[in-house]
C-alpha positions as CSV (number, residue, x, y, z in Angstrom):
1,X,14.1,-12.1,-15.8
2,X,11.8,-9.9,-17.9
3,X,12.5,-6.2,-18.1
4,X,10.8,-4.2,-15.4
5,X,11.2,-0.6,-14.2
6,X,9.5,2.7,-13.4
7,X,10.9,5.5,-15.5
8,X,10.4,9.2,-14.9
9,X,8.2,10.9,-17.6
10,X,9.0,14.0,-19.5
11,X,7.5,17.4,-18.7
12,X,5.4,17.0,-21.8
13,X,3.8,13.8,-20.5
14,X,3.3,15.3,-17.1
15,X,1.4,18.2,-18.8
16,X,-0.8,15.7,-20.7
17,X,-1.6,13.8,-17.6
18,X,-2.4,17.0,-15.8
19,X,-4.8,17.9,-18.7
20,X,-6.5,14.4,-18.3
21,X,-6.9,14.9,-14.5
22,X,-8.4,18.3,-15.1
23,X,-10.8,16.9,-17.7
24,X,-12.0,14.0,-15.5
25,X,-12.2,15.8,-12.2
26,X,-15.7,16.3,-10.7
27,X,-16.1,17.9,-7.2
28,X,-18.8,15.5,-6.1
29,X,-19.1,13.8,-2.7
30,X,-19.8,10.2,-2.0
31,X,-20.0,8.3,1.3
32,X,-16.8,6.5,0.4
33,X,-14.9,9.8,1.0
34,X,-16.2,10.0,4.5
35,X,-19.0,11.9,6.3
36,X,-18.5,15.6,6.1
37,X,-15.2,15.3,4.2
38,X,-14.8,17.9,1.5
39,X,-13.9,16.6,-2.0
40,X,-11.0,18.4,-3.8
41,X,-11.9,21.0,-6.4
42,X,-8.9,20.0,-8.5
43,X,-5.5,18.3,-8.6
44,X,-1.9,19.3,-9.3
45,X,0.2,16.7,-10.9
46,X,3.8,16.8,-9.6
47,X,5.5,13.9,-11.4
48,X,4.6,10.9,-13.4
49,X,6.4,7.5,-13.8
50,X,5.9,5.1,-16.7
51,X,5.6,1.4,-15.9
52,X,7.8,-0.7,-18.2
53,X,7.0,-4.2,-17.2
54,X,7.5,-6.7,-20.1
55,X,5.7,-9.6,-18.4
56,X,2.6,-7.6,-17.6
57,X,2.5,-6.0,-21.0
58,X,2.7,-9.3,-22.9
59,X,-0.2,-10.7,-20.8
60,X,-2.2,-7.6,-21.5
61,X,-1.3,-7.6,-25.2
62,X,-2.4,-11.2,-25.6
63,X,-5.7,-10.5,-23.8
64,X,-6.3,-7.5,-26.0
65,X,-5.7,-9.6,-29.1
66,X,-8.2,-12.2,-27.9
67,X,-10.9,-9.6,-27.2
68,X,-10.3,-8.0,-30.6
69,X,-10.8,-11.4,-32.2
70,X,-14.1,-11.8,-30.4
71,X,-15.2,-8.3,-31.4
72,X,-14.3,-9.1,-35.1
73,X,-16.3,-12.4,-35.0
74,X,-19.3,-10.4,-33.6
75,X,-19.0,-7.9,-36.4
76,X,-19.0,-10.8,-39.0
77,X,-22.2,-12.1,-37.4
78,X,-23.7,-8.5,-37.7
79,X,-23.8,-8.3,-33.9
80,X,-21.3,-5.5,-33.4
81,X,-19.9,-4.7,-30.0
82,X,-21.2,-1.3,-28.8
83,X,-18.6,1.4,-28.3
84,X,-18.7,2.7,-24.7
85,X,-16.9,6.0,-24.2
86,X,-15.6,7.1,-20.8
87,X,-14.7,10.6,-19.6
88,X,-11.2,10.4,-20.9
89,X,-12.4,9.4,-24.4
90,X,-12.9,13.0,-25.4
91,X,-9.2,13.7,-24.8
92,X,-7.9,11.1,-27.1
93,X,-7.5,13.3,-30.2
94,X,-5.7,16.1,-28.3
95,X,-3.4,14.1,-25.9
96,X,-0.7,12.2,-27.9
97,X,-0.1,9.6,-25.2
98,X,-3.7,8.4,-25.5
99,X,-3.7,7.9,-29.3
100,X,-2.4,4.3,-29.1
101,X,-5.7,3.1,-27.5
102,X,-7.7,0.6,-29.5
103,X,-11.2,2.0,-29.3
104,X,-12.6,-1.0,-31.4
105,X,-12.4,-3.1,-28.3
106,X,-13.3,-0.4,-25.8
107,X,-9.8,0.1,-24.5
108,X,-9.8,3.0,-22.0
109,X,-7.4,5.0,-19.9
110,X,-9.1,5.1,-16.4
111,X,-8.0,5.6,-12.8
112,X,-7.2,3.3,-9.9
113,X,-6.6,4.5,-6.3
114,X,-3.4,3.3,-4.7
115,X,-0.5,4.3,-2.4
116,X,2.9,4.7,-3.8
117,X,4.1,1.5,-2.1
118,X,1.2,-0.5,-3.4
119,X,1.7,1.0,-6.9
120,X,5.3,-0.2,-6.8
121,X,4.1,-3.7,-5.9
122,X,1.5,-3.8,-8.6
123,X,4.0,-2.6,-11.2
124,X,6.9,-4.6,-9.9
125,X,8.3,-8.1,-10.8
126,X,5.5,-10.6,-10.3
127,X,3.0,-7.8,-9.6
128,X,-0.6,-7.5,-10.9
129,X,-4.0,-6.6,-9.7
130,X,-5.0,-9.3,-7.2
131,X,-8.7,-10.3,-7.7
132,X,-8.7,-12.2,-4.4
133,X,-8.2,-9.0,-2.4
134,X,-11.1,-7.2,-4.0
135,X,-13.5,-5.8,-1.4
136,X,-11.9,-7.6,1.6
137,X,-12.6,-4.6,3.9
138,X,-15.3,-2.6,2.3
139,X,-17.2,-5.2,0.2
140,X,-17.7,-5.0,-3.5
141,X,-21.0,-3.8,-5.0
142,X,-20.3,-5.4,-8.3
143,X,-18.6,-8.6,-7.1
144,X,-15.0,-9.7,-6.6
145,X,-13.2,-7.8,-9.3
146,X,-10.8,-4.9,-9.7
147,X,-12.4,-1.5,-9.6
148,X,-11.5,1.6,-11.7
149,X,-13.0,5.0,-12.0
150,X,-13.4,7.2,-15.1
151,X,-13.2,10.2,-12.8
152,X,-9.9,10.9,-11.0
153,X,-12.0,12.4,-8.2
154,X,-13.7,9.1,-7.5
155,X,-10.4,7.2,-7.6
156,X,-8.9,9.8,-5.3
157,X,-11.3,8.6,-2.6
158,X,-9.1,5.5,-2.3
159,X,-5.7,7.1,-3.0
160,X,-2.9,6.6,-0.5
161,X,-0.2,8.9,0.6
162,X,2.8,9.1,-1.7
163,X,6.3,8.4,-0.3
164,X,7.1,12.2,-0.7
165,X,5.6,15.5,0.3
166,X,5.2,14.9,4.0
167,X,1.6,13.6,3.7
168,X,0.3,16.1,1.3
169,X,1.1,14.1,-1.9
170,X,-1.1,11.3,-3.1
171,X,-0.8,8.5,-5.7
172,X,-3.1,7.2,-8.5
173,X,-2.5,4.6,-11.2
174,X,-3.5,5.6,-14.7
175,X,-4.3,2.3,-16.4
176,X,-5.1,0.9,-19.7
177,X,-8.2,-1.3,-19.3
178,X,-10.0,-3.6,-21.8
179,X,-13.7,-3.0,-21.5
180,X,-14.5,-5.3,-24.5
181,X,-18.2,-6.4,-24.3
182,X,-19.5,-4.1,-21.6
183,X,-22.4,-4.7,-19.2
184,X,-23.9,-1.5,-17.9
185,X,-26.0,-1.5,-14.8
186,X,-27.8,1.3,-13.1
187,X,-29.4,-0.8,-10.4
188,X,-29.2,0.3,-6.8
189,X,-28.6,-3.3,-5.7
190,X,-27.1,-5.1,-8.7
191,X,-27.4,-8.9,-9.1
192,X,-23.8,-9.7,-8.4
193,X,-24.1,-13.4,-9.3
194,X,-25.6,-12.6,-12.7
195,X,-22.9,-9.9,-13.5
196,X,-20.0,-12.0,-12.5
197,X,-21.3,-15.2,-14.1
198,X,-21.8,-13.4,-17.5
199,X,-18.2,-12.0,-17.4
200,X,-16.5,-15.2,-16.1
201,X,-18.7,-17.4,-18.4
202,X,-17.6,-15.6,-21.6
203,X,-20.7,-13.6,-22.3
204,X,-19.2,-10.3,-21.4
205,X,-15.8,-8.8,-20.4
206,X,-16.5,-6.0,-18.0
207,X,-19.1,-4.2,-16.0
208,X,-19.8,-0.5,-15.7
209,X,-21.7,0.5,-12.5
210,X,-23.4,3.7,-13.4
211,X,-24.3,5.7,-10.3
212,X,-24.7,9.0,-12.1
213,X,-28.4,8.7,-12.7
214,X,-29.5,7.0,-9.5
215,X,-27.1,8.8,-7.1
216,X,-25.7,11.7,-9.1
217,X,-22.2,10.6,-8.4
218,X,-19.8,8.5,-10.6
219,X,-19.4,5.5,-12.9
220,X,-17.0,2.7,-11.9
221,X,-15.5,0.1,-14.2
222,X,-15.0,-3.5,-13.0
223,X,-13.0,-6.3,-14.5
224,X,-12.7,-9.9,-13.2
225,X,-9.4,-10.9,-14.8
226,X,-6.1,-9.2,-14.0
227,X,-4.7,-9.4,-17.6
228,X,-7.4,-6.9,-18.7
229,X,-5.6,-4.0,-17.1
230,X,-2.1,-2.6,-17.5
231,X,-0.9,0.0,-15.0
232,X,0.7,2.3,-17.4
233,X,1.5,5.4,-15.3
234,X,2.0,6.2,-11.6
235,X,0.8,9.7,-10.9
236,X,1.9,11.7,-7.9
237,X,-0.2,14.7,-7.1
238,X,-1.6,17.2,-4.6
239,X,-5.2,18.0,-3.9
240,X,-6.5,21.5,-4.5
241,X,-9.4,23.2,-2.7
242,X,-11.3,26.4,-3.6
243,X,-11.6,27.0,0.1
244,X,-9.1,25.7,2.6
245,X,-10.8,22.8,4.5
246,X,-10.4,22.4,8.2
247,X,-8.4,19.4,9.4
248,X,-11.6,17.5,10.1
249,X,-13.1,18.0,6.6
250,X,-9.9,17.5,4.6
251,X,-9.8,14.3,2.5
252,X,-7.7,11.6,4.1
253,X,-7.0,8.0,3.1
254,X,-8.8,5.8,5.7
255,X,-8.3,2.1,6.5
256,X,-11.6,1.2,4.9
257,X,-11.3,3.2,1.7
258,X,-7.7,2.4,1.0
259,X,-8.4,-1.2,0.3
260,X,-11.2,-1.0,-2.3
261,X,-9.3,0.2,-5.3
262,X,-5.8,-1.0,-4.1
263,X,-6.2,-4.6,-5.1
């Protein structure tokens, strides 16, 4: 069997992940959080685990090599692939754990909402992001892919309760994701068939749904192949609020929101 385990991270890595959460947090509300539910003003990282899954990493490494080859061929044809930065990109030079990213193929560190149990399944033996489960409950605006967020606040909308903290601790996956050739759409109602056919047909590798201009909210990143993402870190954290919300306005994981980013 291939090597597979979740290992506790050092205090230094926890501090770096905290810095990344702080840099990508935005106290904005969307309807996926729930009507009248207050978004957190920030997040406190409690502990971080590193996913060491040899099988998953080899699949991801091979896909990265393939996308890098495509990028190189485009450069030789004088059709370079555009660099698409995400919110975490500005932290790459100051956070050592991010410096192994390959920006030539739009490799990013971005967030995926999960529960600690689902995170263990995704990171465990035989685990991966299941495309067939995408949008089963909530629907998928950009088609049947795996959804990520550049902002931890957006991903937190779909975070599940951790297996610690008595319901006050939540869980996110911090993932390496290969954007490659990126399609960016700002459409209110995007053409799902066109987006998915271009990615699955080899003309593009990922989609960014940009709602910042049309809704003033967030950008989401979507991939349609599980080997384009590697769940590198499992992050356990608490939500922080500038004012203490009432029970009715505190962010909670709901049956509908838990499924969207948990696939």
